[in-house]
Every structure is written in structure tokens, then in C-alpha cells.
C-alpha positions in Angstrom: 0.0 0.0 0.0 1.4 3.4 -1.1 2.4 6.2 1.3 -0.1 9.0 0.9 1.7 12.3 0.2 -0.3 14.7 2.2 -0.2 18.1 0.6 -2.6 19.6 3.1 -0.5 18.7 6.1 2.7 20.0 4.3 0.9 23.3 3.5 0.2 23.9 7.1 3.9 23.7 8.0 4.9 25.9 5.1 2.3 28.5 6.2 4.0 28.7 9.6 7.4 29.3 7.9 5.9 32.0 5.7 4.2 33.7 8.6 7.5 33.8 10.5 9.3 35.3 7.4 6.5 37.9 7.0 7.1 39.0 10.6 10.7 39.6 9.8 9.8 41.8 6.9 7.3 43.7 9.1 10.0 44.4 11.6 12.0 45.9 8.8 9.2 48.2 7.9 8.0 46.1 4.9 4.4 44.9 4.9 4.1 42.1 2.2 1.2 42.8 -0.1 -0.4 40.8 -2.9 -2.8 42.3 -5.4 -5.1 40.2 -7.6 -6.9 41.6 -10.7 -10.2 39.9 -11.6 -12.1 41.0 -14.7 -15.7 39.7 -14.9 -17.6 37.1 -12.9 -16.1 33.8 -13.7 -17.0 31.5 -10.7 -13.7 29.7 -10.7 -11.8 32.9 -10.7 -13.8 34.2 -7.8 -13.2 30.9 -5.9 -9.4 31.1 -6.5 -9.3 34.7 -5.5 -11.1 34.0 -2.2 -8.7 31.1 -1.5 -5.7 33.4 -1.9 -7.3 36.0 0.3 -7.9 33.4 3.0 -4.4 32.0 2.9 -2.9 35.5 2.8 -4.8 36.4 5.9 -3.5 33.3 7.7 0.2 34.2 7.1 -0.1 38.0 7.6 0.1 39.1 4.0 -2.1 42.0 2.9 -4.4 41.0 0.0 -6.2 43.4 -2.3 -8.6 42.4 -5.0 -9.3 44.7 -7.9 -12.6 43.5 -9.3 -13.3 45.1 -12.7 -16.5 44.7 -14.8 -16.5 42.2 -17.6 -16.7 45.0 -20.2 -13.5 46.7 -19.0 -11.4 48.1 -21.9 -8.0 46.6 -22.4 -6.4 50.0 -22.1 -8.0 50.5 -18.6 -6.7 47.1 -17.5 -3.2 47.8 -18.7 -3.3 51.2 -16.9 -4.2 49.4 -13.7 -1.3 46.9 -14.2 1.1 49.8 -14.8 0.0 51.5 -11.6 0.5 48.3 -9.6 3.9 47.8 -11.2 5.0 51.3 -10.1 3.5 51.1 -6.6 6.3 50.2 -4.1 3.8 49.0 -1.5 2.6 46.2 -3.9 5.0 43.3 -3.9 3.1 40.7 -6.0 0.5 40.9 -8.8 -1.8 38.2 -10.1 -4.1 38.3 -13.1 -7.0 35.9 -12.5 -7.7 33.8 -15.6 -9.6 33.4 -17.8 -10.0 37.0 -19.0 -13.0 38.0 -21.0 -12.6 37.2 -24.7 -12.1 40.8 -25.8 -8.9 41.1 -23.7 -5.6 39.9 -25.1 -4.3 37.5 -22.4 -0.7 37.6 -23.7 -0.5 41.4 -23.8 -1.9 41.7 -20.3 0.4 39.1 -18.8 3.4 40.6 -20.6 2.6 44.0 -19.0 3.4 42.7 -15.5 6.6 43.6 -13.8 8.5 40.3 -13.9 9.7 40.6 -10.3 6.1 41.0 -9.2 4.7 38.2 -11.3 4.0 35.7 -8.6 2.3 33.3 -11.1 5.5 33.0 -13.1 3.6 33.8 -16.4 5.8 36.6 -17.7 8.2 35.7 -20.6 11.2 36.9 -18.5 10.3 34.4 -15.8 9.8 31.7 -18.4 13.3 32.5 -19.7 14.8 32.5 -16.2 13.3 29.0 -15.8 14.9 27.9 -19.1 18.3 29.2 -18.3 18.5 28.0 -14.7 18.4 31.6 -13.3 16.4 32.6 -10.2 12.9 33.9 -10.8 9.2 33.4 -10.0 7.8 30.1 -11.3 4.3 28.6 -11.5 3.0 27.4 -8.1 1.7 24.0 -9.1 5.1 22.7 -10.4 6.8 24.2 -7.4 4.3 22.3 -5.2 5.3 19.1 -6.8 9.0 19.8 -6.0 8.1 20.8 -2.4 6.2 17.5 -1.8 9.2 15.5 -3.1 11.7 17.5 -1.0 9.7 17.4 2.2 9.0 13.7 2.0 12.7 13.0 1.2 12.1 11.5 -2.2 15.2 11.4 -4.3 14.9 13.0 -7.8 18.5 13.0 -9.1 19.2 10.3 -11.6 15.6 9.0 -11.7 13.4 8.6 -14.7 10.5 11.1 -14.5 7.6 11.0 -16.9 5.1 13.8 -17.2 1.8 13.2 -18.8 0.7 16.7 -20.1 2.6 19.4 -21.9 0.7 22.5 -20.7 2.2 25.9 -20.0 1.0 25.9 -16.4 2.3 22.5 -15.2 3.9 20.1 -17.7 6.5 22.3 -19.4 7.7 24.3 -16.3 7.8 21.1 -14.2 9.9 19.4 -16.8 12.5 22.2 -16.6 12.4 22.2 -12.8 12.9 18.4 -12.6 15.9 18.8 -15.0 17.4 21.3 -12.6 17.1 18.5 -10.0 19.0 16.1 -12.3 16.1 13.9 -13.3 15.8 12.3 -16.7 12.6 13.8 -18.0 10.1 12.5 -20.7 7.0 14.6 -21.6 4.0 12.7 -23.0 0.9 14.2 -24.6 -2.1 13.5 -26.8 0.1 12.4 -29.7 2.3 10.1 -27.7 2.1 6.5 -29.0 1.7 3.7 -26.5 1.4 6.0 -23.4 1.6 3.1 -21.0 5.0 2.0 -22.3 6.4 5.4 -21.2 4.6 5.6 -17.9 5.5 2.0 -16.9 9.2 2.9 -16.8 8.8 6.0 -14.7 10.3 6.1 -11.2 8.5 9.4 -10.8 5.2 9.8 -12.7 3.3 13.1 -12.9 -0.2 13.2 -14.2 -1.1 16.7 -15.6 -3.4 16.0 -18.5 -6.7 17.1 -17.1 -8.4 13.7 -17.9 -10.1 11.9 -15.0 -8.8 8.4 -14.3 -6.3 8.5 -17.1 -3.5 6.8 -15.1 -4.6 3.2 -14.3 -2.6 0.7 -12.1 -1.3 -1.3 -15.1 0.4 1.9 -16.4 2.4 2.4 -13.2 5.8 0.8 -12.4 5.7 -1.0 -9.0 7.3 1.2 -6.4 7.0 4.4 -8.4 6.1 7.8 -6.9 2.9 9.3 -8.5 2.0 12.9 -8.3 -1.5 13.9 -9.5 -2.0 17.5 -10.5 -5.4 16.9 -12.1 -8.5 18.7 -10.9 -11.5 17.3 -12.7 -15.1 18.0 -11.7 -17.2 15.1 -10.4 -20.9 14.8 -11.1 -22.7 15.8 -7.9 -19.9 18.0 -6.7 -16.2 17.7 -5.8 -13.2 17.0 -7.8 -11.0 14.0 -8.8 -7.6 13.7 -10.3 -6.1 12.2 -13.4 -5.0 9.1 -11.5 -7.2 6.1 -10.5 -6.2 6.7 -6.9 -7.6 3.6 -5.1 -6.2 1.2 -7.7 -2.9 2.9 -8.2 -2.1 3.1 -4.5 -1.9 -0.7 -4.5 1.0 -0.5 -7.0 2.9 2.7 -6.3 5.3 3.4 -3.4 3.8 6.9 -2.8 0.9 8.9 -4.4 -0.8 12.2 -3.9 -4.6 12.2 -3.3 -7.1 14.6 -5.0 -8.2 16.6 -3.1 -5.6 16.9 -0.4 -2.4 16.6 -2.5 -0.7 18.9 -4.9 -3.7 21.3 -5.2 -3.7 21.8 -1.4 -0.2 23.3 -1.8 -0.6 25.7 -4.7 -2.1 28.7 -3.0 0.5 28.5 -0.2 3.3 28.4 -2.7 1.9 31.6 -4.3 2.5 33.2 -0.9 6.0 31.7 -0.9 6.5 33.2 -4.3 5.4 36.6 -2.9 8.3 36.5 -0.4 10.7 35.6 -3.2 9.3 38.5 -5.2 10.2 40.8 -2.3 13.7 39.4 -2.2 14.0 40.0 -6.0 12.8 43.6 -5.6 15.3 44.2 -2.7 18.1 42.6 -4.6 18.4 39.9 -1.9 17.3 36.8 -3.9 19.6 33.8 -4.2 20.0 32.4 -7.7 18.2 29.2 -8.5 14.7 27.9 -7.5 
């Protein structure tokens, strides 16, 4: 029976660490602040913004939500972003996605100050990830690494297979795992014989957004399985990309959904905010 990698429990410990670091900044006269920009009334975006506000409050970070009408002109949104970029009291900025269709997502994200981009969406931060430099990187891939580190799971020299090539999880996680000296394979919808790839993985990450995609016969006995999927379940709730109950009979360790990787992500956004402050003060260390 697999070890359950409990992201919820880990998040509680990380919040305590963040709160302690926030106190040190406050003593220096710096009050960490995160601003989120929400355009329109997408229910998922509202839910995510509320989750960030809740976690920010738990760790002592000031949270401000800028809620704009769905018909907001792109120029007005860009002006707000420019104002937040220039405001020294704002240390992190998030653009809640999706944006209404008349707004150019790429143009808006590219307008962010890279050192305030706590989602790691700006091209400069993507480039820093590619080159191995220090920067702000997406929270879900960082959550995967935190789980591995805090459970003492070795990454260097191991075969890692990621099922999913998205901009939010698959691609950035591949680069982060390469930094940790894993040998990385990315699979996707055009991959032939997916199971042949997943069965050789010491570390298997499901990031395809397809409920129950990873079945026990696709998992190498003794593998570590990280499930980043969040798929709605009829009647309410969510499930992952992994057939959890069956796979836990084969794997050495596996994350549940809910309670696994997803439970870490909002907390890692707050950790990114602290790194953003270090970048803005010129105190950040190179690397992740």
C-alpha cells in the first residue's frame, strides 16, 4: 500500500514558515502585499481569489482584490497593471484567468513587472526557468517539488515521466525536474503507447486534465505518483487524473485529490510573494 503524500499537512507547515518570514519583513518596515486583478464574474476565478485572500490572511500578507466589470477596456486594465507595477507597496500581482474574450491575455500578462509576477507567467520568468536563473515560477510545479523534497524523495538520476505538456504544469515542471538532475520525458495526446512510457517512470506526474487516465497497469511497481489533475465530479467535488484507489496498490507513494498537490498551490503563491520581495530588494539567491 502506497504512502499518501499529504499536501494539506505540508501546506500547514509551510504557512507557519511563511508567517515567520512575514514577521521579519514587518519588523524591517516592509508589509508584504499581494494584489489580484479579476475581470468579470467567472465563478472559478472568484473561488481562487477567495482562497488566496484566505491564505494570505493566515500568514499575515495583505491581500487586495481589484474586481473590474467584464466589459472593461484593455487600455484600462493595462493602466491598472502599470499603476500596480509602479506602486512600491505592492510586492506581487496576479491576473486571474480566464480573462473575458475581448482582452488579449498575452498582452496583459506581458505587461506585468517580472519581479512582481507571482504566477510565473511573464516571458522573463519563463526565460529564467529555461536558463536556470532565479525567478518566479508557477505554483503547481513548485508544489510538486516541495512535496518531493519534504518527503525526502530522491529526484536526481531518476526517470521522470510527465503526462501533459501544458504551460502551467507540464512544461515548467519538466524544466524544474531537469534542474534536480532527473531524466525527463514529456508525454501528450500524440504520444504512441502511453503506458509503455509511464511504466518505466520512477516518478510519474499526471497533468493531462483527464479523469482516471492513469490506471494501475500503467504504473511501475514502487513508483512515486504525483497527480495535479482537478476534474469536476458529477454531484460536486473533484477527482484527479489518477485512479487513486487502484494505483495506491502498486505505487510506493501517491498524492490524493483533493488533499495533495492542489492543497499546496495557494500556499506556494505566498512563498513566491516572499521571493518577489527578495528580488525587488536585490536579496534573492540564484536558483529555485
